[in-house]
BABAKE-632813 format. One record per residue (C-alpha): residue number from 1; chain; x, y, z. Coordinates in steps of 0.25 Angstrom, whole numbers, plus 5000, padded with zeros to 4 digits. Each point is the difference from the previous one (the first is absolute). Layout:
BEGIN
NUM/A/X/Y/Z
...
END
This chain:
BEGIN
1/A/5079/4949/5032
2/A/5007/5002/4987
3/A/5001/5014/4993
4/A/4999/4993/4987
5/A/4988/4995/4992
6/A/5000/4985/4997
7/A/5000/4996/4985
8/A/4985/4998/5001
9/A/4998/5013/5006
10/A/5009/5007/4989
11/A/4992/4993/4990
12/A/4987/5006/5005
13/A/5006/5014/4999
14/A/5005/4998/4986
15/A/4987/4994/4995
16/A/4992/5011/5006
17/A/5010/5011/4994
18/A/4999/4993/4986
19/A/4984/5000/5001
20/A/5000/5015/5005
21/A/5009/5004/4988
22/A/4988/4997/4991
23/A/4993/5011/5008
24/A/5010/5012/4998
25/A/5000/5014/5003
26/A/4990/5004/4989
27/A/4990/4990/5006
28/A/5000/5006/5014
29/A/5001/5014/4995
30/A/4987/4998/4992
31/A/4993/4993/5013
32/A/5005/5012/5008
33/A/4993/5009/4990
34/A/4987/4993/4996
35/A/4998/4993/5013
36/A/4996/4987/4994
37/A/5002/4988/5009
38/A/5012/4991/4995
39/A/4992/4987/4999
40/A/5010/4995/4989
41/A/5011/5001/5010
42/A/4993/4993/5011
43/A/4996/4989/4990
44/A/5014/4998/4996
45/A/5004/4999/5015
46/A/4989/4990/5002
47/A/5003/4992/4987
48/A/5015/4998/5004
49/A/4996/4995/5014
50/A/5005/5011/5008
51/A/4986/5004/5006
52/A/5000/4988/5009
53/A/5015/5001/5004
54/A/4997/4999/5015
55/A/4987/4992/4999
56/A/5000/4985/5003
57/A/5003/4990/4989
58/A/4988/4993/5003
59/A/4991/5011/4995
60/A/5008/5004/4988
61/A/5011/5009/5006
62/A/5015/4998/5001
63/A/5001/4998/5015
64/A/5012/5010/5002
65/A/5002/5010/5011
66/A/5000/5015/5002
67/A/5014/5000/4996
68/A/4996/4996/4986
69/A/4988/5009/5000
70/A/5009/5012/5004
71/A/5009/4996/4988
72/A/4988/5000/4991
73/A/4995/5014/5005
74/A/5013/5006/4999
75/A/5003/4995/4986
76/A/4987/5006/4995
77/A/5002/5014/5007
78/A/5014/5001/4996
79/A/4997/4997/4985
80/A/4993/5014/4999
81/A/4986/4995/5003
82/A/5001/5006/5014
83/A/4989/5000/5010
84/A/4990/4999/4989
85/A/5005/4987/4995
86/A/5001/4994/5014
87/A/4987/5005/5005
88/A/4993/4993/4988
89/A/5004/4986/5005
90/A/5003/5002/5014
91/A/4987/4994/5006
92/A/5001/4988/4991
93/A/5014/4998/5005
94/A/4998/5001/5015
95/A/4987/5006/5003
96/A/4993/4987/5003
97/A/5009/4995/5010
98/A/4989/5000/5010
99/A/4993/4989/4992
100/A/5013/4992/4999
101/A/5002/5001/5015
102/A/4986/4999/5005
103/A/4991/4995/4990
104/A/4994/4986/4999
105/A/5005/4991/4990
106/A/4987/5002/4992
107/A/5002/5015/5000
108/A/5014/4999/4995
109/A/4996/4991/4989
110/A/4989/5009/4996
111/A/5006/5014/5002
112/A/5015/4999/4997
113/A/5001/4993/4986
114/A/4991/5011/4993
115/A/5009/5011/5006
116/A/5013/4993/4996
117/A/4995/4998/4986
118/A/4994/5015/5000
119/A/4986/4994/4997
120/A/4996/5008/5013
121/A/5005/5014/5003
122/A/5000/5004/5015
123/A/5000/5013/5007
124/A/5003/5002/5015
125/A/4990/5008/5009
126/A/5006/5004/5014
127/A/5001/5015/5001
128/A/4989/5009/5004
129/A/4998/5015/4998
130/A/4999/5003/5015
131/A/5010/4990/5006
132/A/5013/5001/4993
133/A/5011/4992/5006
134/A/4991/4996/5012
135/A/4995/4988/4993
136/A/4994/4994/5013
137/A/4989/5011/4999
138/A/4994/4996/4987
139/A/4985/5003/4999
140/A/4996/4992/4987
141/A/4990/4990/5006
142/A/4997/4985/4996
143/A/4988/4995/5006
144/A/4997/4985/4999
145/A/4987/4996/4995
146/A/4998/4985/5000
147/A/5011/4994/4990
148/A/5005/5013/4995
149/A/5004/5014/5005
150/A/4995/5014/4995
151/A/5011/5010/4999
152/A/4998/5015/5001
153/A/5011/5011/5001
154/A/5010/5008/4993
155/A/5015/4997/4996
156/A/5010/5009/4994
157/A/5014/4999/4993
158/A/4995/4987/4994
159/A/5009/4997/4988
160/A/4996/4992/4987
161/A/4985/5001/5004
162/A/4996/5005/4986
163/A/5005/4987/4994
164/A/4998/4990/5011
165/A/4989/4989/5001
166/A/5004/4996/5014
167/A/5003/5007/5013
168/A/5008/4996/5013
169/A/4992/5008/5010
170/A/5001/5002/5015
171/A/4988/5004/5007
172/A/4994/5001/5015
173/A/4992/4988/5003
174/A/4998/5004/5015
175/A/4998/5014/5006
176/A/5012/5006/5007
177/A/4992/5000/5013
178/A/4998/4985/4999
179/A/5015/4997/5000
180/A/5011/5001/5010
181/A/5009/5005/4989
182/A/4995/5007/4987
183/A/5010/4991/4993
184/A/4992/4988/5003
185/A/4987/5004/4993
186/A/5005/5001/4986
187/A/4999/4989/4989
188/A/5006/4997/4987
189/A/4993/4996/4987
190/A/5004/4997/4986
191/A/4987/5001/4991
192/A/4994/5005/4987
193/A/5001/5015/4997
194/A/4985/5002/4997
195/A/4999/5014/4993
196/A/4985/5000/5002
197/A/5003/5002/5015
198/A/5013/5007/5000
199/A/5003/5014/4994
200/A/5014/5003/4996
201/A/5006/5014/4998
202/A/5014/5002/4995
203/A/5009/5010/5007
204/A/5008/5009/4991
205/A/5014/4999/5006
206/A/5015/5004/4999
207/A/5006/4988/4993
208/A/4997/4986/4995
209/A/4989/5005/4991
210/A/4998/4986/4993
211/A/4997/4993/5013
212/A/4987/5005/5005
213/A/4998/5004/5015
214/A/4986/5002/5005
215/A/4989/5003/5010
216/A/4991/4988/5002
217/A/4986/5001/5006
218/A/4994/4987/5004
219/A/4985/4999/5001
220/A/4994/4987/5003
221/A/5011/4991/4994
222/A/4996/4985/5003
223/A/5012/4991/5004
224/A/4998/4985/5001
225/A/5004/4994/5013
226/A/5010/4991/4992
227/A/5007/5013/4996
228/A/5005/5003/5014
229/A/5014/4997/5002
230/A/5003/4993/5013
231/A/4992/5003/5013
232/A/4991/5012/5002
233/A/5006/5011/5007
234/A/5014/4996/4997
235/A/5002/5007/4987
236/A/5010/5011/5005
237/A/5008/4989/5007
238/A/5002/4994/4986
239/A/5004/5013/4993
240/A/5011/5002/5011
241/A/5007/4987/4994
242/A/5002/5007/4987
243/A/5005/5014/5005
244/A/5015/4996/5000
245/A/5000/4994/4986
246/A/4992/5012/4995
247/A/5011/5009/5005
248/A/5011/4992/4994
249/A/4993/5000/4986
250/A/4998/5015/5001
251/A/5015/5002/5004
252/A/5004/4992/4988
253/A/4991/5007/4990
254/A/5004/5014/5005
255/A/5015/4996/4999
256/A/4998/4995/4986
257/A/4994/5014/4996
258/A/5012/5007/5007
259/A/5010/4991/4992
260/A/4993/5002/4987
261/A/5000/5016/5002
262/A/5015/4999/5005
263/A/5003/4992/4987
264/A/4993/5011/4991
265/A/5007/5011/5007
266/A/5014/4994/4999
267/A/4998/4997/4985
268/A/4995/5014/4998
269/A/5012/5006/5008
270/A/5010/4992/4991
271/A/4993/5005/4987
272/A/4996/5015/5003
273/A/5011/5009/4996
274/A/5001/5014/5006
275/A/5012/5010/4999
276/A/5007/4989/4991
277/A/4999/4989/5010
278/A/4990/4990/5006
279/A/4993/5004/5012
280/A/5003/4987/5007
281/A/5015/5005/5001
282/A/4995/5010/5010
283/A/5001/4996/5014
284/A/4987/5007/5003
285/A/4993/4990/4991
286/A/5008/4988/5004
287/A/4999/5001/5015
288/A/4985/5000/5002
289/A/4999/4988/4990
290/A/5011/4992/5007
291/A/4993/5003/5013
292/A/4987/4995/4995
293/A/5007/4987/4995
294/A/5005/4997/5014
295/A/4987/5003/5006
296/A/4992/4991/4991
297/A/5010/4989/5001
298/A/4999/5001/5015
299/A/4984/5000/5000
300/A/5000/4988/4991
301/A/5009/4992/5009
302/A/4990/5003/5011
303/A/4988/4997/4992
304/A/5006/4986/4996
305/A/5004/4997/5014
306/A/4986/5003/5004
307/A/4995/4990/4989
308/A/5010/4989/5004
309/A/4995/5002/5015
310/A/4986/4999/4996
311/A/5002/4988/4991
312/A/5008/4993/5011
313/A/4989/5002/5010
314/A/5008/5010/5008
315/A/4995/5013/5006
316/A/5002/5011/4990
317/A/4991/5012/5004
318/A/5011/5010/5003
319/A/5007/4996/4987
320/A/4988/5000/4991
321/A/4995/5014/5006
322/A/5014/5006/4999
323/A/5002/4995/4986
324/A/4987/5006/4996
325/A/5004/5013/5006
326/A/5014/5001/4994
327/A/4996/4994/4987
328/A/4989/5010/4997
329/A/5008/5012/5006
330/A/5013/4997/4992
331/A/4993/4996/4988
332/A/4992/5014/5000
333/A/5013/5007/5002
334/A/5006/4993/4988
335/A/4989/5003/4992
336/A/5001/5015/5004
337/A/5015/5000/4997
338/A/4997/4994/4986
339/A/4991/5011/4997
340/A/5010/5010/5005
341/A/5011/4994/4991
342/A/4991/5001/4988
343/A/4998/5015/5003
344/A/4988/5005/4992
345/A/4999/4987/4992
346/A/4997/4993/5013
347/A/4987/5008/5001
348/A/4996/4994/4986
349/A/4992/4988/5000
350/A/5008/4994/4988
351/A/5012/4998/5009
352/A/4991/4991/5010
353/A/5007/5004/5013
354/A/4989/5010/5004
355/A/4990/4988/4999
356/A/5009/4992/5009
357/A/5000/5011/5011
358/A/4985/5001/4999
359/A/4998/4985/5001
360/A/5011/4997/5011
361/A/4993/5010/5009
362/A/4989/4990/5004
363/A/5010/4991/5006
364/A/5003/5011/5010
365/A/4986/5001/5004
366/A/4993/4987/5000
367/A/4997/4990/5006
368/A/5006/5006/5012
369/A/5006/5013/5002
370/A/5015/5003/5003
371/A/4996/5005/5014
372/A/4993/4988/5004
373/A/5012/4992/4995
374/A/5009/5008/5009
375/A/4991/4998/5012
376/A/5000/4985/4997
377/A/5016/4999/5000
378/A/5000/5010/5012
379/A/4991/4991/5008
380/A/5003/4986/4995
381/A/5015/5001/4998
382/A/5005/5011/5010
383/A/4989/4997/5011
384/A/4996/5014/5001
385/A/4985/5003/5005
386/A/4989/5000/4991
387/A/4997/5015/4995
388/A/4986/4999/4995
END
């Protein structure tokens, strides 16, 4: 693999960076204050053809790989848009991969183009209040009645449900007791978000105010049979195919935030004069920032190695998980150091670095904890016994 982007990949990065320049610091500071969804930003991403970057050409996408999607995500977050900018478009970028991989031709033709053009806005409903990371124990139930399913249950931490008209939903179609493994009783659906059957309550949270996160209560949602993706009972298996790319994209996004925070801190250290000299002349300021540069570069290399492996059909679980772990942790550290470099001003919203710290935190938590990643590497790479 090459450590350099191709001219075409660099063109993507440059194009996205130019687009994001039209949505500068003031825009994202306002969205962090007023909580208004950044629809005009999403529309610009879609109108420039980036929403379908990893979608098949036959359905209006660009047909590119996870490497290009990671370049896109990192360019957005590094522009200063942070996690808010990335989260506003992430489901349209890669979230419908199960439809691409396992949907019928008729489903792809019906479902993908409207999302790529942003005529449809989708949310993704997996997590439930009482299951956490134990996804195989989901309780939301989809009961088949003739040519449709009726869904009842509860989901939580569902982003963009306030603005979505579609939902990618996993639900149990067989009771746990009726399957050899709980994983085999879950099915995947992409269907209309009928608000007469779904109650959506927003969760007030630490950061990313403009991107709503919600509790979703489903009571009698009717889902046509043709909205089921793939075979009944295979839904969780379909989601597994997207886990490594998801971790790669989160790593790229987090590293972008870290690089942005580092750049802000570096510039401030050059300009801030205390005791008649720039604070960046002091090694106590220099060394933490230099260390963060090294850490972010190392995490970035691992991230794009994982992306290259995935795009070339190679096993990448260890690399993808490790990139997510290191990218999120070292980006968080870079954001913390950016605040400390700014001193008291780092605590002020007008300097933005406190927003980056709040927004990068989610990359350390979701969609898998740091501890489970360590367990994965211990078991799958080092061959140690399973600990849970």
